[in-house]
N, C-alpha and C positions, 0 to 999 in steps of 0.2 A: 096721548098718555102723559100724565104728570110725573116728572122724574122724582124719585125718592130722595129726600134730604135727611141725613142722619141727625139725630138729636145732638150728637157731639159737635157736628159742624155748625149747627144753629147756635149752640152755646158758645163756641169759639168766636163766631162772627159777632155775637152779642157782646162778648168780652172785649173784642177789639174796638167796637163802637163806644163802649163805656170808657175804655182807656183814652180814646181820642177826645171824648168829651171832657174828661178830667184834665187832660193836657191843655186843652183850649182854655178851660177855666183857670188853670194854674198860671198860664201865660198872661191871661187877662188881669188877674189879681196881682201878679208880680209886676206887671207894667204899671198898675196903679201905685204899687209900693215905690217903684223907681221913678214914677212920673213919666213912664215911657209912652203912655197914651198920647201925651202932647210933647213931652220933653225927655231927652236922655241926659242925665246929670253929668255935666262936664267935670265934676269933681271926682268921678270914678276913674279908676285906672284905664289906660287905653285898651287893655285886654278886654275889660268888661264893657266898655263903651262900644267897642267893635262887635262883641258878641251879641249885645242887645240890639245893635243895628242889624246884624244878620238875621236875628229872629223876627225883627220888625218887618224886614223885607221878605222873609220866608216863614210865614206862620207855621208851616209844616216842613220838616227837615228835608223831605224828598224834593222840595222845590229848589233846593240849593243847586247851583249850576244852571239856573234859568230853565228848569225842567217843567213840562206841562203834564207829566205823569210820573208815578213812582218808578224808579230804576235802582238796581243795585250797582253802584259804580264808585270809582275811586275819589272823585271830588267831594262827594258827600262824606266818605270815610275820613278824608283829610280834615274837613271842617269840623266834623263831629269829634274827631280825636282831639282837636284843639279845645273844643268845649268840654271834653272829658277832663283835660288837664286843668281847665279853669274851675270845673266842679271840684276837683281834688284840692284846689287852692282855697276856694271860699265856701265849699260845701252847700252851695245853693242848689236845692233840689230841682229847680226849674231846668237846669242844664241836663241833669240826669234823665229827667222825664222826656225832654226833647229828643235826646239820643235814643232812649228806649222806644219811643213812638216810631222812629224810623225803622229800627230793627223789627218791631212788631208788624209794621206795614209790609215789610218785604219778606218776612219769614213766616211760613204758614204753620198750621197746627202739627204738621209732621216734621218740621225742621227743614223743609225745602225752601231754597232761596228763589223768590220770584225774579224773573227776568235774567237770572244767571244761567249761562250755558257752559256746562262742564267741558264739552267736546271742543270748544274753541281754544282751550288752554291759554286764555288771556290773563296774563299775570297782573294786569291792572285790577282785575276783579277780586284779588286777594286782599287789597288794602282795607276795605271796610270790615273785614273779618276781625281786625284788631279790637273793634268795639265790643265784640261778643264775649271776650274773656271776662271783663268786668261784669257784664250783664249776667253771665252764667254764674260767676262767683257770688253775686248778690242774691240771685233768685233761685238757683239750682234748677232752672227751667231747662229740661233736656232738649228743647227745640234749639237753644243756642249751642249746646254741645254738638248736636247733630250737624248744624251748619258749620261749626268750626272744623269738624272732622271731614266734611265735604271739601272744604278749601285746602286742608292739609293733604287730602288724597290727590287733589289736582297737582300740588307741588311734587308729590311722590312720583307722579307719572309725567310731569312736565317734560316736553321734548328738550333735549340737551345738546350742547356742542360736544365734541370729542373729549374735552377736559371736564365736562360736567356742568357747564354753564347753562342756565335756563334760557331757552328761546323766549323772546318777548311775547309772542303769540304763535299758535300753530301755523298761521299763514305767513308769519315773518320767519321763514326757515333760516336756520343757522345764524340768527342775529341776536346779539345782546345789546340792549339799550340801557343807558344810565337810569332812565325813568324806572325801569324794572327793579333796580336795587331797592328803592323805597317801597315799591308796591308789594314786594314779596318777602324781603329779608327780615324786617322787624317782626312781622307776623310769625315767621318761621322761628325766630329766636324766642319769642314769647311762648309759642307753642312748646318749644323744647323745655323751657323752664317750668311751665305749668303742668305739663304731662310727662316730664322726665324722659324726653326723647333725645338722647345724645346724638343720634344721627342728624337730627335737625340742626343742632349747633354746628356740626361739621359742614353741612350743606350751606348754611347761611354764611359762614366765614369764607367758604370757597367762592361764592358768588361775588363778594366784594373784592376779594383778591384777584379774581380773573378780570374784573372790570378795570382795575388799575393796571394790570399787566398788559391788556390789549388796547386800552383807550388813552393812557397817559402820554402826553407829549413830553419827551425828556428835556426839551429846551425851555418850556414855560412852566411845566408842572401841571398845566391844565389838562382836562380830560375831554376828548371828543364825544359827540353825542352817541354814536352807535358803532358797532363792529360786526362785520359780516365774515364769518369764518370761511365761507365758500368763495368769497370775492365775486359772487355772481351779480350782486346789485350794482347798478351803474353809479350809485353814490359812493361805493366802497373803493378805497385806494387799492390798486392791483398788488402792491407790495405788503401793506399793513392791514388791509381790510377795513380801515377806519373811514368814518364819514368825514367830509372835508372841513367842517367848522365846529366851533366850540360854543354851544348854546348855553346861555346862562342858567335857565331853569333845569336843564339836564344835570348840570353840576350841582345845582341846589338840591335836587332829589337825592343825589349820591351823598352829599354832605349830611343831609338829615338822616339818611339810612345808616351812616356810620355812627353818629352819636346816639341814635335810638337803639341800634343793634347792641352797642356796648352796654346798654342798661341791663341786658338779660344774661350776658355771658358770666359764668362763675369766675370768681377772683383768680382761681388757679388755672383757668383755661388759657392755653397758649394763644388763642385768638385775640385776647385782650392786648397783648403786645403787638401782634401783627396789625390789627385794625387801628390801634393807637398810632402806630407808625404811619399808616396810610393817612389818617386824619391830620397828623402833624404836617405831612408833606402837602396835603390839600389846602390846609389853612394858610400855609406860607404862600402858596401860589395865589389863592383867592385874595389875600391881603395885598399882594403886589399889584393886582389889577383893580383895586378899589379906586374909583374916581376921586381925585384929590380935592376937587372943588365941592362936590356934593356929598361924598361918602357913600355913593350908590354904585351899582354895577350895571353894565350894559347888557342889552339883549344878546349880542355877540361879544363876549367878554373882552377879547383881545383886539378888537377893532373899533375902539371907542371914538376915534376921530373920523371915521368914514361916513359918507353920506347915507342918511336913512336910519342909522343906528340910534338907539334911544335908551335912556335909563329905565330899566324894567323892574317892576315892583315885586314880582314873585321871586325872582332870583335874589334880589336884595333882601327880602324878608327871610328867605330860606338861609342865606349866608349868615345873617345876623343871629338867627335862632341857633344854627349849628355852632357858630363860634362862641356865642354866649354860654350855651349849654356845655360845650367842650371845656370851657374854663371853669364853670360852676361845678362840673363833675371831676375836675382835675385831670381831664384827658389832654388838655392843652395848656400851654404857657399863659401866664397872666397877661402878657402883652396883647393877646388877641381880644381881650375884653374891650380895650379902647377901640379897636377896629369895629367891633360889634356896636358899641355905643355911638360911634360916628355914623355908622350905617343907619341906625335907628333914627337918629336926629335927621339924617338926610331924607328918610321916608316921611317923617312928620313935616319937614319943611317943603318938600317938593311933590309928594305923592298922596297926601291926605287932604281930603276936603270935609268940612263940617257944616251941615245945614243949620238953619236957624233953630230947629227943634232938637239939635244935638246929635242927629244921625250922622254917623261917620262913614265915609267912603274911601276906598283905595283905588287910585287911578293907575293907568299905564301898565296893565297886566296883559301879557301875551295870552291870547285865548287858548291856543293849542299849537303844537308843532310836532312833527314826526318824520319818518323816513319811509320812502317807497309808497306802496298802496296805490289807490286810484281815486282822484287824479294823482299822478306820481309826484312825490316830494323828494327833490334831488339833493337837499342838504346844502345848497349854495348859500352864500351870504345874502343874496337877493331874496331867497326864499324866506329866511328867518326874519328879516326886517320888514317883510311885507305881509306876514301873517296878521290876522285881525287882532286889534288891541281892545280890551274891554275894561269897564269899571266894575269893581266888586266881584271879579272872578274869584271863586273860592280857592283856586290854586295860589293866589296871592294873599287872600284874606286869612285863610287858615294859618299859614306860616307867620303872618303878622301878629296874630293873637299869641302864638307860641313864643315868638320873639319878645313880645311885650311881657309875657309871664316870666321868661328867663331873666329879663333885665329889671323885673320888679316895677314895670311901667304901666 
C-alpha cells in the first residue's frame, strides 16, 4: 500500500529544496564577488575573513562542528550567532541566508525541532534558539515562534537545585556547570525582552548569581568548572561540592553569558548592578591570569607552568570578546580594553594560520571537556590537558569572530 502524502507536505519539501538551491547560488556568487572561489581577500577584517573561511569549509551550516548529518546543537548556534552579529555589522545577506538555511533544515513545517529531545532537559540545546528571534522578527513565520516556545518550555520545567539553579542535563543530577550559563541564560533574557516575561529575567539573573556563589574561588577570583549540590559525584569536593580544577573555556562561557545577558536587562532592573559587579570581579581575575609573554590564557588557567598545559584558543577568544564588549558597553573599566587587545594580538601571533588562498584557521582549540558521564571524567588536571585538541573547532572560531567584531578588527 502506497502511503498518502499531503499536498501541504509536498509543497513544504519543495520550498525547502528551493531555499537550499537559492542559498547555494547566493554563496557561489558571493564567493565570486569576494574572490573566495580561489582567494579570500586579506584586506577584509579578520571577522569576515574567518567567516568566509568557515563557509568555505562548511557549505551548509549544519556541517559546522565536523558533522556528517544535520543536528540541532550548541556549536552551530554559537557559530551562527557570530555570523548573525557580522550580518548586523555589514548587512551582507549571505550570512542571513546561511543562518536561515540551518534553521529551515532543522525546523519542520509544524515548528518541531529535528533531533531535539525535550525529555533530556539538556541545557546545551537551548543555545541555537537565539537565532530564531531574528528569523521570527523578519519573517513572521510561526514555525520559529513555535520552536522558541518549545525551548522556553524546557527551561520552565528544567530540573533545579534547591535554590533554583538549572541542572546541566536531567542525567547530571544536582549539577550546575559554567557551560550552562551561556547555553541557557542569554536565550532566557532575550525571550523575556521579546515576549514581556518578567519571570524569565528573574530566572536568568538567578542562574548567574548562583554560579558565582558556588563556583568562585575566594583566593583567585576564578571559577571552577562545576558544582554538585549533592556531593555525590567523585569529582566534587566533600565540603564545597566544586570540581577540582579551573577550566579555561568554562570560565569563557560564563564571561560571555554575563556580557550577553546584560544586553537584554532593562536599565532599571536590579540585575544590571548585580551582574555588573560579577563581571567586574571576573574581569579582574581573568586579567590577572593572562600570560604575560603571549597575552593568551591556558587550558587550566591557574596552572600555566605545569607540564602538558597549553595556551588554548577558545578560552582566549571568549575572554577577549567578553572584555572588549564589556568596555564597549560601559560594563567594565577602560583598562580592560588593553587586556583584550593584547589577547587578540596573541591569538593572531600564535594561534592563527593563513593558507595561500587566504583561508584562515584557528589552532589549539580544546575539542570538549565535561564532568562525570561514561567514560567517567574526573575533572583532574591530567584530564583537562589530555582532551583532544582540534583546528577550527567552532567553540573557538565563533568567539574569535565575535572578538574581532568588538575590536573592529
